[in-house]
N, C-alpha and C positions, 0 to 999 in steps of 0.2 A: 773655555768650551772648546773641545777638539773639533776638527773639520768633519770627522765622521758623525759626531753628535749633532753638529749644526745641520748636516745634510738631511737628517731624518726629521728635523723640526719644520713646522710650517712657516711660511712667510707671514709677517704681521699683516692683519687686515687693513684696508685703506683707512677706516675710521681711526685706527690706532695711530697711524702716521699723522693724521690731521690733528689728533689730540696732542701729540708730541710738538707739532708745529705751533699749535695754539698756546700751549704752556710756555714755550720759548718766546713767542711773540708778545704775550702779556708781560712776561718778565722784561722784555726789551722796552715795552711801553713805560714801565716803572723806571728803567734805566734812563731813557730819554727825558722823562719828566724831571728826575732829580738833576740832570745836567742843566736843563733850560730854566729851572725854577728860580735860579739865582738872579737872572737878568731883570725881571720885573721888579725886584726888590732893590736894585741899585740906587734909585732916587731916595729911598728910605735909609739906605746905608750912608749916603752922603749927609743926610740930615742928622742921623744918630751918632755917627762916628767921624764925620768929616772925611770920609774915604775919598781919595783923589782918583782922577782918571788913570794915572800911572798905576795905582794899586789895583784898580779894576782890571787893567791889562795884565798885571801880575797874577791875578786869580786864574785867568785863562792860561798864563804861562806855566803855573804849577801843574795844571791838568796836562798841558802839552809835554812838559818834561817827563811826567809819569808815562805818557803815551810813547814817547821816544824810547825810554828805557824798556817799555813793554815790547816794542818791535825788535829790540836787540836780543832779549833773553826770554820773552814770554812763551814763544813757541815750544822751546825745549821743555818747559815746565808742564805745559798742557799735554805734550806728548807723553810725559811720564804719568800724569794724573788721570788722563782720559777726559772725555767731554763732560760726563755727568758730574764727576767730582770737581772739575775745573769750574763749571757753571755755578755750582753751589758756593765754592770757595770765593770766587771773584765777585759774585753778587753780594756775598757777606761783607767783603772789603769795601765795595762800592756803597752799600747801605750804611756801613759805619762812617764812611766819608760824609754821607748826607747828614748823619747825626752830628758829626763834628761841626759841619757848616752851620747848623741850626743852634748848637748849644755852646760851643767854645767861645764865640765872641761875647757872650753874656757873662762868662766866668773868668776869662783871662784879661790881664791888664792891657794886652795888645790884641784887640779884636781881629785885626787883619791877619795876624799870625795864625789864629785859630782857623780862619777861613782858608788860608793857604794850605794848612795841614789837611783840612777836609777835602779841598779840591785835588790835592795830590793823591790822596787815597782813592777818591772818585775816579781819577784818571787811570790808576792801576786797575781798579775793579771793573770799570766800564769798558775799557779797551780790550782787556783780556776776556771779559764775558762776551763781548761782541765777536771776538775771534772764535771762541768756543761755540757760540750760538750759530754762527755762519756755517760751521762744519756740520751742524745738525741737518741743515737743508740738503747739503751735498750727500750725506749718508743715508737719509731717509727718503729722498725723492729722486726719481730717475727720469731721463728722457725729457719730454715736453712739460711734464709737471713741474720741473725745477724752476722754470722762469715764473710761473704763476705762484709757486710757493714762496719764492723770494719776494715777489711783489706783495703778497699778503703779509709776510713778516714785516716788510718795510712800511706798509700802510699802517699797521697796528702800532709799530714803534714810533713813527712820526706823528701819530695822533697824540702821543704823549707830549711832543713838543707843542702841538696846537693847544692842548689843554693848559700847559704851563704858560704859554704866551697869553692865553685868555684868563688866567687865574685872577688878575686884578678885577675883572668883570664878574667872573663866575663865583669868586669867593671874596668879594669886595669888603666884607666885614672883617676879614683877617688882615687887611692892609692898613690898619690904623698904626701899626708899628712893624719893624723889620722882622721880628722873630716868628710870629704865627705863620706867615706864608712858608718860611723855611722849615718849621715843624711839620707842616703839611707835606712838604717835599720829603722830609725824613720818613713820614708814614708811607709815601709812595715807594721809598727805598725798601721798606719792609714788604710791600707787595711784590717788588722785584725779587727779593730773596725767597718769599713763599712760593712763587711760581717757578723759580729756579729749582727749588726742592721738589716741586711737583714734577717738573721735567726729569730731574735726576731719578725719581722713583719710577717713572714710566720707562726710562732708559734701562734701568736695572731689571725691572720686571720683564722687559722685552728680551734682555740677554738670557733670562732663565727660560722663557717660553717659546721664543721664535728664533728663526735663523736670520740673525742680523749681524752686520759687520761690527766688530768691536775696536778695530784699529782706528786711530785718529790721526789725520794728516794735517799739519798746520804749516803756515808759511814761515820760512827762516831766511834771513839775509845771507846771501853768499857774496862775500866781498869781491871776489874775482869777477863777478858779473857786472860790476860798476862800469867797466870799460868795454863790455862785449855786447851791449844792446844796440840795435839799429837806431839810426837817427830819428825815424818816425816815432819810436817809443819815447825818445826824449822830448819831442814836441808835445806828446800827450802828457808827460810829466810836467812840463812847463805850464801847460793849460791847467792841469790839476792843481798845481801849487798856487798859481795866480788866481784861479777861480775860487777855490775854497778859502784862500787868504783874504779874499774880498768879502765873501758871504758870511763866514763865521765871525770875524771881528765886527762886522756891521751889526750882526745879531746881538753881540755882546753889549754894544753901546746904543742900540736902536731905541730902547725905552727912554734913556736920557735925552737922546737927540730929538725925538718927536716932542717930548715935553718941553725941553729947554728952547729949541730952535723954532718950533712951530706952535707952541702953546697949547697942545692938545692935552686932554685929561689923561691920567694914568691908565684908565680902563680902555680908552680909545687907542692909546699907544700900544698896549698889549694886543688889542684886536688887530691893529694894522700889522704888527709884526707876525701875527699868527697866519697871515695870508701866505707867507713863504712856505712853511711846512704843509699847510693845507693843500695848496695847489701842487706842491711837489709830490705828496703822497698819492694824490689822485692822478696826476699827469705822468709820473714816471712809468707806470705799467703801459699806459696808452702810447707814449712816445717810444718805449721799448718795442712794442708790437709794430709800430709804424716803421722803425728802423729795420726790424726783421723782414718786413714786407717789401720795402722799397730800396733797401740799401742806403747809399748816400750818407754814410755815418759821419765822415769827415765834414761834409757840408752841413749836416744837422748840428754838429758840435760848433761849427763856426757861427751858425744862425743863433744858437743858444748863447754863445759868448757875446755876440753882438748885442743881444737883448739886455745884457747886464750893464752896458755902458750908459745908455740914456737916463735910467732912473736917478743916478747920482747927480747928473747935470740938472735934471728937472727939479730935484728937491732943493738944490741950491739956487738955481737961477729963474725958476718959473713959479710964480704964486698966482693961481687962478682966482683965489678969493671965493670960490664956489665950494659949498659943502654938500655932502650927500643929503638928499631930501628924505623925508619919511616915506619910503617906498619899499616894496618887497623885491629883493634881488634874488634870483634863483640859487646862487651859490654864496656870494660874498655877503649877502644880507644876513646870513646866519652868523657871521663873525664880525662884521663891521658895525660900529655904532653910527646911528644917524648923527649928522654933523661932522663926520670925519672929512677933512679937506680932500676935495676930489683929486687934486694933483698928487697927493700922497697915495691915494688909492690906486691911481693909474700907475704910478711908479712901482708900488709894491706888487701889483699884478704882473707887470713886465718882469720884475725880478723873480717872482714866483715861477713864471714860465721858464725863465733861464735856469732856475734851480731844479726844475723838473726835467728839462730837455738835456742839459749837458751831462748830469750824472747818469741818466738813463742810457746814454750812448757811450760815454767815456770809459766806464769800467769794463763793459763787454768788449770794447775795441781793443783792449790790451791783448786779448786772446788771439787776435789776428796779427799782432806785431811781434810776438816773441814765441819761441818754441814752447810746446806744452811742458817739457821737462824743466823749463826755467820760469814757469809762470809764477810759482810761489815767490821766488826772489824778486821778480818784476813787480808784483803787487806790494810786497813788503817794502821795497825801495821807494816806490811811488808814495805809499802812505807815510813813510819816514819823512820824505821831503815835504809832503803836504803838512804834516804836523809842525815841521820846522818853520815853514812859511807862515802858517797860522800864528805860531808863537811870536815870531818876529814882528808881524803886522799888528797883533794885539798890543804888544808892548810899545811899538812905535806910535800907534794911535793914541794910547794913553798919555804918552809923553807930549805929543802934539796938542792934545786937548788941554793939558795943564799949561803948556807954554803959551797957548793962544787965549787962555782964560775963558774957554768955552763953558758957559753955564746959563741958567735961566736969567741971571742978571746981565749977562753979556752974550747974547745969542750970536753976535757978529763974529765970535771966535770959532764958530762951528764950520764955516765954509772951507777953511784950509784942511780941516779933517776930512771933509767930504771929497775934496779934490784928490786927496791921497787915494781914496777908494776908486774914484773915476779913473785915475792913472793906472791902477793895478788891474781894473777890469779891462782897460784898453790893452794892457799887456796880455791878458788872457785871450783876447780876440786875435792878437798878433800871432800867438802860438797856434791857435786853431787854424788861422789862415795858412801858416807855414805847413801844417799837417795836411790841409786840404790840397795845397799846391803840390806837395810831395806825392800824394795819392793819385794825382793826375799824370804823373810821370812814369818812366819805364820801370822804376823800382817800387811801384805800388804794391800794397799788401792785400788788396781786395776790399778795403773798407767801403769804397763807393759802389762796388759791383755785387757784393755778397747779398743774397736774398734768402729767405727761408724757403 
């Protein structure tokens, strides 16, 4: 479409923009569900195939490896294909990965190999789809709407994680064996693909009818930028790596940990874990608005990182012996089973608040720390190191679990595993403190002072 032709065409109506966002967001719901659906099934995989903690860590590692390769080469491919084609292609790859995870272990002599192949495909499809979907918000929403649009997209996407975490309770009839829950996840992958196709159709229809931008900008790594960023940026990178390398591996093993170490039922374990994405998807927009209103971004990041440390200490060292009574709780009562240990509930609420507060401030903070023309490289590098840290921690935790003999028969093997997480969470707080201290000095970037 030429510039002259685009000039005479009308802008898309607001309802069209929100339809585009809704289609992309529902697709992301399916994407998040497929990713998180594996974890509630890990106790059943242990029973069926004797899968070890090391192998569970390797399943995350296969996804991380695909993500790392994505960050190196994926942006170029999306630039060539465009957002609509890319969204359809990569959702199809991710959906195929979900099918492999559900089907290949039943037909291959090495079940874990089939799951590794599926998780690798899921890593390619999921990470590249998220890159393409994120560009949609930037292209279709302008000004103040963009923050709200991003919040809506994330809320819908993380609801997929909540549903996956609660699947042992919501679809308990499927959890008699390992395969039915994963077949349900494969069906969610088809939902992902269908709504990616719907988005692609809306995008192409808009290109024919309305004056819309067709160029797609994606982040690429610029190797020369590795040594040219300000020290404050690297404090944020350190916080990002330590924070997510604590949260994501914990979510990988949380079902096993709650069942083996605390003796809770599988349904209650899934409900406890769902507190993290539930509080996050509600809290992130609120904390983002608060940061815009009051500034103090570095201080808020430090507060969120501090909140992440006590839950791991509490879960290892403090057992209240008190369970949730049969009562109605305004928010958590919708996700927590009566009888859930109260100390675990308190720990998960604190962790959920950290999971809402830190990401809400961390990612926007980068825009204050690096020049706008290098923002793409900054985000790509930060995400690259985030994936690398996540990969290393998941693999290490799997090895420690096996070396300690952590299991339902030997719950005393779990504390060493939890102290690893507590130490990494402490490192995240140290990085956030260093950032806060630097922002109070003469080379501050305005994180503490900037207000909307």
